[in-house]
Gaussian input, Z-matrix of N, CA and C with variables (Angstrom, degrees):
# hf/3-21g

backbone

0 1
 N
 C     1     B1
 C     2     B2     1     A1
 N     3     B3     2     A2     1     D1
 C     4     B4     3     A3     2     D2
 C     5     B5     4     A4     3     D3
 N     6     B6     5     A5     4     D4
 C     7     B7     6     A6     5     D5
 C     8     B8     7     A7     6     D6
 N     9     B9     8     A8     7     D7
 C    10    B10     9     A9     8     D8
 C    11    B11    10    A10     9     D9
 N    12    B12    11    A11    10    D10
 C    13    B13    12    A12    11    D11
 C    14    B14    13    A13    12    D12
 N    15    B15    14    A14    13    D13
 C    16    B16    15    A15    14    D14
 C    17    B17    16    A16    15    D15
 N    18    B18    17    A17    16    D16
 C    19    B19    18    A18    17    D17
 C    20    B20    19    A19    18    D18
 N    21    B21    20    A20    19    D19
 C    22    B22    21    A21    20    D20
 C    23    B23    22    A22    21    D21
 N    24    B24    23    A23    22    D22
 C    25    B25    24    A24    23    D23
 C    26    B26    25    A25    24    D24
 N    27    B27    26    A26    25    D25
 C    28    B28    27    A27    26    D26
 C    29    B29    28    A28    27    D27
 N    30    B30    29    A29    28    D28
 C    31    B31    30    A30    29    D29
 C    32    B32    31    A31    30    D30
 N    33    B33    32    A32    31    D31
 C    34    B34    33    A33    32    D32
 C    35    B35    34    A34    33    D33
 N    36    B36    35    A35    34    D34
 C    37    B37    36    A36    35    D35
 C    38    B38    37    A37    36    D36
 N    39    B39    38    A38    37    D37
 C    40    B40    39    A39    38    D38
 C    41    B41    40    A40    39    D39
 N    42    B42    41    A41    40    D40
 C    43    B43    42    A42    41    D41
 C    44    B44    43    A43    42    D42
 N    45    B45    44    A44    43    D43
 C    46    B46    45    A45    44    D44
 C    47    B47    46    A46    45    D45
 N    48    B48    47    A47    46    D46
 C    49    B49    48    A48    47    D47
 C    50    B50    49    A49    48    D48
 N    51    B51    50    A50    49    D49
 C    52    B52    51    A51    50    D50
 C    53    B53    52    A52    51    D51
 N    54    B54    53    A53    52    D52
 C    55    B55    54    A54    53    D53
 C    56    B56    55    A55    54    D54
 N    57    B57    56    A56    55    D55
 C    58    B58    57    A57    56    D56
 C    59    B59    58    A58    57    D57
 N    60    B60    59    A59    58    D58
 C    61    B61    60    A60    59    D59
 C    62    B62    61    A61    60    D60
 N    63    B63    62    A62    61    D61
 C    64    B64    63    A63    62    D62
 C    65    B65    64    A64    63    D63
 N    66    B66    65    A65    64    D64
 C    67    B67    66    A66    65    D65
 C    68    B68    67    A67    66    D66
 N    69    B69    68    A68    67    D67
 C    70    B70    69    A69    68    D68
 C    71    B71    70    A70    69    D69
 N    72    B72    71    A71    70    D70
 C    73    B73    72    A72    71    D71
 C    74    B74    73    A73    72    D72
 N    75    B75    74    A74    73    D73
 C    76    B76    75    A75    74    D74
 C    77    B77    76    A76    75    D75
 N    78    B78    77    A77    76    D76
 C    79    B79    78    A78    77    D77
 C    80    B80    79    A79    78    D78
 N    81    B81    80    A80    79    D79
 C    82    B82    81    A81    80    D80
 C    83    B83    82    A82    81    D81
 N    84    B84    83    A83    82    D82
 C    85    B85    84    A84    83    D83
 C    86    B86    85    A85    84    D84
 N    87    B87    86    A86    85    D85
 C    88    B88    87    A87    86    D86
 C    89    B89    88    A88    87    D87
 N    90    B90    89    A89    88    D88
 C    91    B91    90    A90    89    D89
 C    92    B92    91    A91    90    D90
 N    93    B93    92    A92    91    D91
 C    94    B94    93    A93    92    D92
 C    95    B95    94    A94    93    D93
 N    96    B96    95    A95    94    D94
 C    97    B97    96    A96    95    D95
 C    98    B98    97    A97    96    D96
 N    99    B99    98    A98    97    D97
 C   100   B100    99    A99    98    D98
 C   101   B101   100   A100    99    D99
 N   102   B102   101   A101   100   D100
 C   103   B103   102   A102   101   D101
 C   104   B104   103   A103   102   D102
 N   105   B105   104   A104   103   D103
 C   106   B106   105   A105   104   D104
 C   107   B107   106   A106   105   D105
 N   108   B108   107   A107   106   D106
 C   109   B109   108   A108   107   D107
 C   110   B110   109   A109   108   D108
 N   111   B111   110   A110   109   D109
 C   112   B112   111   A111   110   D110
 C   113   B113   112   A112   111   D111
 N   114   B114   113   A113   112   D112
 C   115   B115   114   A114   113   D113
 C   116   B116   115   A115   114   D114
 N   117   B117   116   A116   115   D115
 C   118   B118   117   A117   116   D116
 C   119   B119   118   A118   117   D117
 N   120   B120   119   A119   118   D118
 C   121   B121   120   A120   119   D119
 C   122   B122   121   A121   120   D120
 N   123   B123   122   A122   121   D121
 C   124   B124   123   A123   122   D122
 C   125   B125   124   A124   123   D123
 N   126   B126   125   A125   124   D124
 C   127   B127   126   A126   125   D125
 C   128   B128   127   A127   126   D126
 N   129   B129   128   A128   127   D127
 C   130   B130   129   A129   128   D128
 C   131   B131   130   A130   129   D129
 N   132   B132   131   A131   130   D130
 C   133   B133   132   A132   131   D131
 C   134   B134   133   A133   132   D132
 N   135   B135   134   A134   133   D133
 C   136   B136   135   A135   134   D134
 C   137   B137   136   A136   135   D135
 N   138   B138   137   A137   136   D136
 C   139   B139   138   A138   137   D137
 C   140   B140   139   A139   138   D138
 N   141   B141   140   A140   139   D139
 C   142   B142   141   A141   140   D140
 C   143   B143   142   A142   141   D141
 N   144   B144   143   A143   142   D142
 C   145   B145   144   A144   143   D143
 C   146   B146   145   A145   144   D144
 N   147   B147   146   A146   145   D145
 C   148   B148   147   A147   146   D146
 C   149   B149   148   A148   147   D147
 N   150   B150   149   A149   148   D148
 C   151   B151   150   A150   149   D149
 C   152   B152   151   A151   150   D150
 N   153   B153   152   A152   151   D151
 C   154   B154   153   A153   152   D152
 C   155   B155   154   A154   153   D153
 N   156   B156   155   A155   154   D154
 C   157   B157   156   A156   155   D155
 C   158   B158   157   A157   156   D156
 N   159   B159   158   A158   157   D157
 C   160   B160   159   A159   158   D158
 C   161   B161   160   A160   159   D159
 N   162   B162   161   A161   160   D160
 C   163   B163   162   A162   161   D161
 C   164   B164   163   A163   162   D162
 N   165   B165   164   A164   163   D163
 C   166   B166   165   A165   164   D164
 C   167   B167   166   A166   165   D165
 N   168   B168   167   A167   166   D166
 C   169   B169   168   A168   167   D167
 C   170   B170   169   A169   168   D168
 N   171   B171   170   A170   169   D169
 C   172   B172   171   A171   170   D170
 C   173   B173   172   A172   171   D171
 N   174   B174   173   A173   172   D172
 C   175   B175   174   A174   173   D173
 C   176   B176   175   A175   174   D174
 N   177   B177   176   A176   175   D175
 C   178   B178   177   A177   176   D176
 C   179   B179   178   A178   177   D177
 N   180   B180   179   A179   178   D178
 C   181   B181   180   A180   179   D179
 C   182   B182   181   A181   180   D180
 N   183   B183   182   A182   181   D181
 C   184   B184   183   A183   182   D182
 C   185   B185   184   A184   183   D183
 N   186   B186   185   A185   184   D184
 C   187   B187   186   A186   185   D185
 C   188   B188   187   A187   186   D186
 N   189   B189   188   A188   187   D187
 C   190   B190   189   A189   188   D188
 C   191   B191   190   A190   189   D189
 N   192   B192   191   A191   190   D190
 C   193   B193   192   A192   191   D191
 C   194   B194   193   A193   192   D192
 N   195   B195   194   A194   193   D193
 C   196   B196   195   A195   194   D194
 C   197   B197   196   A196   195   D195
 N   198   B198   197   A197   196   D196
 C   199   B199   198   A198   197   D197
 C   200   B200   199   A199   198   D198
 N   201   B201   200   A200   199   D199
 C   202   B202   201   A201   200   D200
 C   203   B203   202   A202   201   D201
 N   204   B204   203   A203   202   D202
 C   205   B205   204   A204   203   D203
 C   206   B206   205   A205   204   D204
 N   207   B207   206   A206   205   D205
 C   208   B208   207   A207   206   D206
 C   209   B209   208   A208   207   D207
 N   210   B210   209   A209   208   D208
 C   211   B211   210   A210   209   D209
 C   212   B212   211   A211   210   D210
 N   213   B213   212   A212   211   D211
 C   214   B214   213   A213   212   D212
 C   215   B215   214   A214   213   D213
 N   216   B216   215   A215   214   D214
 C   217   B217   216   A216   215   D215
 C   218   B218   217   A217   216   D216
 N   219   B219   218   A218   217   D217
 C   220   B220   219   A219   218   D218
 C   221   B221   220   A220   219   D219
 N   222   B222   221   A221   220   D220
 C   223   B223   222   A222   221   D221
 C   224   B224   223   A223   222   D222

   B1=1.4490
   B2=1.5227
   B3=1.3113
   B4=1.4450
   B5=1.5208
   B6=1.3051
   B7=1.4498
   B8=1.5280
   B9=1.3219
   B10=1.4628
   B11=1.5242
   B12=1.3156
   B13=1.4639
   B14=1.5282
   B15=1.3311
   B16=1.4697
   B17=1.5251
   B18=1.3173
   B19=1.4694
   B20=1.5245
   B21=1.3108
   B22=1.4660
   B23=1.5312
   B24=1.3119
   B25=1.4544
   B26=1.5364
   B27=1.3203
   B28=1.4679
   B29=1.5251
   B30=1.3192
   B31=1.4657
   B32=1.5244
   B33=1.3333
   B34=1.4553
   B35=1.5298
   B36=1.3280
   B37=1.4543
   B38=1.5193
   B39=1.3075
   B40=1.4616
   B41=1.5320
   B42=1.3197
   B43=1.4621
   B44=1.5295
   B45=1.3344
   B46=1.4684
   B47=1.5306
   B48=1.3380
   B49=1.4637
   B50=1.5261
   B51=1.3149
   B52=1.4626
   B53=1.5343
   B54=1.3233
   B55=1.4684
   B56=1.5221
   B57=1.3290
   B58=1.4569
   B59=1.5282
   B60=1.3197
   B61=1.4736
   B62=1.5290
   B63=1.3205
   B64=1.4622
   B65=1.5220
   B66=1.3379
   B67=1.4659
   B68=1.5278
   B69=1.3326
   B70=1.4618
   B71=1.5260
   B72=1.3325
   B73=1.4662
   B74=1.5271
   B75=1.3218
   B76=1.4677
   B77=1.5282
   B78=1.3314
   B79=1.4667
   B80=1.5241
   B81=1.3227
   B82=1.4658
   B83=1.5251
   B84=1.3349
   B85=1.4692
   B86=1.5265
   B87=1.3059
   B88=1.4661
   B89=1.5270
   B90=1.3279
   B91=1.4655
   B92=1.5331
   B93=1.3341
   B94=1.4732
   B95=1.5277
   B96=1.3206
   B97=1.4705
   B98=1.5255
   B99=1.3367
   B100=1.4636
   B101=1.5263
   B102=1.3274
   B103=1.4646
   B104=1.5277
   B105=1.3182
   B106=1.4646
   B107=1.5285
   B108=1.3325
   B109=1.4642
   B110=1.5150
   B111=1.3256
   B112=1.4584
   B113=1.5207
   B114=1.3165
   B115=1.4656
   B116=1.5171
   B117=1.3173
   B118=1.4587
   B119=1.5237
   B120=1.3394
   B121=1.4695
   B122=1.5287
   B123=1.3089
   B124=1.4614
   B125=1.5276
   B126=1.3277
   B127=1.4541
   B128=1.5207
   B129=1.3293
   B130=1.4626
   B131=1.5320
   B132=1.3276
   B133=1.4584
   B134=1.5285
   B135=1.3075
   B136=1.4706
   B137=1.5248
   B138=1.3260
   B139=1.4695
   B140=1.5307
   B141=1.3343
   B142=1.4674
   B143=1.5255
   B144=1.3288
   B145=1.4694
   B146=1.5244
   B147=1.3278
   B148=1.4629
   B149=1.5309
   B150=1.3228
   B151=1.4650
   B152=1.5271
   B153=1.3338
   B154=1.4609
   B155=1.5261
   B156=1.3193
   B157=1.4675
   B158=1.5288
   B159=1.3181
   B160=1.4725
   B161=1.5308
   B162=1.3175
   B163=1.4643
   B164=1.5304
   B165=1.3305
   B166=1.4618
   B167=1.5266
   B168=1.3171
   B169=1.4684
   B170=1.5256
   B171=1.3136
   B172=1.4696
   B173=1.5271
   B174=1.3279
   B175=1.4582
   B176=1.5165
   B177=1.3280
   B178=1.4637
   B179=1.5244
   B180=1.3155
   B181=1.4715
   B182=1.5289
   B183=1.3391
   B184=1.4675
   B185=1.5268
   B186=1.3423
   B187=1.4612
   B188=1.5300
   B189=1.3234
   B190=1.4701
   B191=1.5262
   B192=1.3131
   B193=1.4685
   B194=1.5224
   B195=1.3304
   B196=1.4622
   B197=1.5211
   B198=1.3312
   B199=1.4833
   B200=1.5282
   B201=1.3297
   B202=1.4653
   B203=1.5257
   B204=1.3182
   B205=1.4729
   B206=1.5245
   B207=1.3324
   B208=1.4679
   B209=1.5108
   B210=1.3320
   B211=1.4700
   B212=1.5282
   B213=1.3264
   B214=1.4628
   B215=1.5219
   B216=1.3235
   B217=1.4676
   B218=1.5361
   B219=1.3258
   B220=1.4623
   B221=1.5180
   B222=1.2954
   B223=1.4723
   B224=1.4904
   A1=109.46
   A2=114.00
   A3=120.42
   A4=112.50
   A5=115.61
   A6=122.31
   A7=111.05
   A8=117.31
   A9=119.87
   A10=113.13
   A11=118.18
   A12=119.65
   A13=111.72
   A14=118.26
   A15=119.78
   A16=110.98
   A17=116.77
   A18=120.80
   A19=110.03
   A20=116.42
   A21=120.92
   A22=112.73
   A23=116.90
   A24=121.08
   A25=112.00
   A26=117.18
   A27=121.46
   A28=107.25
   A29=115.51
   A30=121.37
   A31=113.58
   A32=118.04
   A33=121.09
   A34=111.93
   A35=117.86
   A36=122.60
   A37=110.46
   A38=116.90
   A39=121.16
   A40=109.02
   A41=115.52
   A42=120.45
   A43=110.29
   A44=116.67
   A45=120.52
   A46=110.71
   A47=117.21
   A48=121.03
   A49=110.41
   A50=117.07
   A51=121.06
   A52=110.19
   A53=115.64
   A54=120.66
   A55=111.15
   A56=117.50
   A57=121.14
   A58=111.15
   A59=117.17
   A60=120.95
   A61=109.78
   A62=116.81
   A63=120.97
   A64=110.56
   A65=116.83
   A66=120.69
   A67=110.61
   A68=116.47
   A69=119.90
   A70=112.13
   A71=116.68
   A72=119.74
   A73=111.50
   A74=116.63
   A75=120.03
   A76=110.37
   A77=116.37
   A78=120.63
   A79=110.89
   A80=116.20
   A81=121.06
   A82=111.62
   A83=117.11
   A84=119.73
   A85=113.81
   A86=118.14
   A87=121.15
   A88=112.58
   A89=117.09
   A90=119.82
   A91=112.80
   A92=119.77
   A93=118.41
   A94=112.78
   A95=116.63
   A96=119.20
   A97=109.81
   A98=116.19
   A99=119.76
   A100=111.12
   A101=116.37
   A102=119.67
   A103=112.48
   A104=116.37
   A105=119.82
   A106=114.98
   A107=117.34
   A108=120.38
   A109=113.21
   A110=116.77
   A111=120.03
   A112=112.80
   A113=117.74
   A114=120.89
   A115=111.88
   A116=115.73
   A117=122.19
   A118=108.88
   A119=116.91
   A120=117.68
   A121=109.75
   A122=116.54
   A123=121.35
   A124=108.00
   A125=114.73
   A126=120.32
   A127=113.20
   A128=116.25
   A129=119.12
   A130=109.51
   A131=115.63
   A132=121.27
   A133=111.75
   A134=116.82
   A135=120.78
   A136=110.65
   A137=116.70
   A138=120.76
   A139=110.72
   A140=117.05
   A141=121.12
   A142=110.46
   A143=116.65
   A144=120.30
   A145=111.40
   A146=116.91
   A147=120.68
   A148=110.67
   A149=116.73
   A150=120.95
   A151=109.60
   A152=118.00
   A153=120.99
   A154=110.46
   A155=116.99
   A156=120.66
   A157=110.46
   A158=117.32
   A159=120.83
   A160=110.36
   A161=115.84
   A162=121.98
   A163=110.38
   A164=116.25
   A165=120.98
   A166=111.93
   A167=117.64
   A168=121.09
   A169=110.85
   A170=116.47
   A171=119.90
   A172=109.86
   A173=117.33
   A174=120.85
   A175=112.00
   A176=116.56
   A177=120.95
   A178=111.67
   A179=116.72
   A180=120.44
   A181=110.35
   A182=116.53
   A183=120.17
   A184=110.42
   A185=117.53
   A186=122.01
   A187=110.67
   A188=116.86
   A189=121.18
   A190=111.80
   A191=116.06
   A192=120.13
   A193=110.37
   A194=117.11
   A195=119.89
   A196=112.09
   A197=117.43
   A198=119.72
   A199=110.07
   A200=117.20
   A201=120.94
   A202=110.23
   A203=116.73
   A204=120.65
   A205=110.79
   A206=117.21
   A207=119.76
   A208=112.45
   A209=117.04
   A210=120.07
   A211=109.73
   A212=116.00
   A213=120.88
   A214=110.38
   A215=116.67
   A216=121.24
   A217=111.23
   A218=117.17
   A219=121.10
   A220=112.86
   A221=119.24
   A222=121.31
   A223=112.20
   D1=162.71
   D2=-178.20
   D3=-80.46
   D4=167.28
   D5=-179.11
   D6=-62.43
   D7=-33.58
   D8=-176.30
   D9=-70.87
   D10=-8.19
   D11=179.29
   D12=-66.95
   D13=-18.04
   D14=177.42
   D15=-64.70
   D16=-19.50
   D17=176.58
   D18=-57.76
   D19=-35.94
   D20=-176.93
   D21=-77.36
   D22=-1.07
   D23=175.77
   D24=-97.00
   D25=-1.70
   D26=178.58
   D27=-85.00
   D28=97.80
   D29=-173.58
   D30=-67.38
   D31=-23.39
   D32=-178.24
   D33=-72.48
   D34=-19.06
   D35=-178.49
   D36=-92.54
   D37=144.52
   D38=174.76
   D39=-71.25
   D40=161.78
   D41=178.44
   D42=-61.84
   D43=-36.80
   D44=178.75
   D45=-63.73
   D46=-43.41
   D47=179.23
   D48=-66.17
   D49=-42.71
   D50=177.82
   D51=-59.03
   D52=-44.42
   D53=-178.60
   D54=-66.06
   D55=-41.21
   D56=179.81
   D57=-65.60
   D58=-44.88
   D59=178.26
   D60=-61.94
   D61=-42.27
   D62=178.36
   D63=-61.10
   D64=-45.76
   D65=178.98
   D66=-59.36
   D67=-46.00
   D68=-178.45
   D69=-62.95
   D70=-41.55
   D71=177.86
   D72=-65.09
   D73=-39.69
   D74=177.27
   D75=-66.98
   D76=-38.17
   D77=178.16
   D78=-62.10
   D79=-42.74
   D80=-178.52
   D81=-68.34
   D82=-32.53
   D83=-175.28
   D84=-99.36
   D85=-43.90
   D86=-172.83
   D87=-85.83
   D88=-42.04
   D89=-177.17
   D90=-56.69
   D91=-46.17
   D92=176.62
   D93=-59.72
   D94=-35.59
   D95=177.79
   D96=-62.73
   D97=-43.07
   D98=178.15
   D99=-62.69
   D100=-38.46
   D101=-179.21
   D102=-65.64
   D103=-42.46
   D104=-170.00
   D105=-106.41
   D106=4.44
   D107=-178.34
   D108=-77.94
   D109=-20.84
   D110=-177.02
   D111=89.28
   D112=2.90
   D113=178.90
   D114=-71.70
   D115=-27.16
   D116=-178.98
   D117=-125.28
   D118=146.53
   D119=173.90
   D120=-66.46
   D121=139.19
   D122=-179.28
   D123=-135.33
   D124=83.57
   D125=-176.99
   D126=-108.35
   D127=-17.47
   D128=-177.33
   D129=-160.51
   D130=-179.32
   D131=-178.65
   D132=-63.83
   D133=-34.00
   D134=178.42
   D135=-60.01
   D136=-42.31
   D137=177.57
   D138=-61.85
   D139=-42.73
   D140=179.82
   D141=-63.28
   D142=-39.51
   D143=178.53
   D144=-68.74
   D145=-36.60
   D146=177.16
   D147=-65.66
   D148=-40.97
   D149=176.15
   D150=-62.50
   D151=-40.93
   D152=176.64
   D153=-61.80
   D154=-40.68
   D155=178.69
   D156=-61.34
   D157=-44.89
   D158=175.93
   D159=-59.39
   D160=-47.16
   D161=179.60
   D162=-56.32
   D163=-48.21
   D164=-177.13
   D165=-66.98
   D166=-41.86
   D167=-178.85
   D168=-66.64
   D169=-48.00
   D170=179.54
   D171=-63.29
   D172=-41.95
   D173=177.72
   D174=-61.22
   D175=-42.09
   D176=179.54
   D177=-64.86
   D178=-40.69
   D179=178.56
   D180=-64.10
   D181=-48.63
   D182=-179.96
   D183=-62.59
   D184=-44.69
   D185=179.03
   D186=-59.55
   D187=-44.11
   D188=-178.82
   D189=-63.33
   D190=-46.40
   D191=179.70
   D192=-61.72
   D193=-47.41
   D194=-178.63
   D195=-67.14
   D196=-34.85
   D197=177.50
   D198=-62.44
   D199=-42.24
   D200=178.51
   D201=-66.49
   D202=-45.16
   D203=-179.65
   D204=-59.27
   D205=-47.98
   D206=-178.52
   D207=-67.84
   D208=-30.91
   D209=176.44
   D210=-65.98
   D211=-40.37
   D212=178.27
   D213=-66.19
   D214=-42.64
   D215=-179.12
   D216=-63.36
   D217=-36.61
   D218=-176.43
   D219=-74.20
   D220=-11.86
   D221=-179.66
   D222=-70.31

């Protein structure tokens, strides 16, 4: 797992706050890599927004799957 998973060990924070902080940290670190890695064309603002959409959708899918898995494990 990634370094940011320690966020989910902070019991004083709600799951929503943990998830938001995790998203923001991933946005700050991963999104720039996606922009400048050359994996996607980046010719204008529309391209940057499309890359953000991919980032958000993939992140949401991974987050959803892991949330279900961890809920099952905690039972």
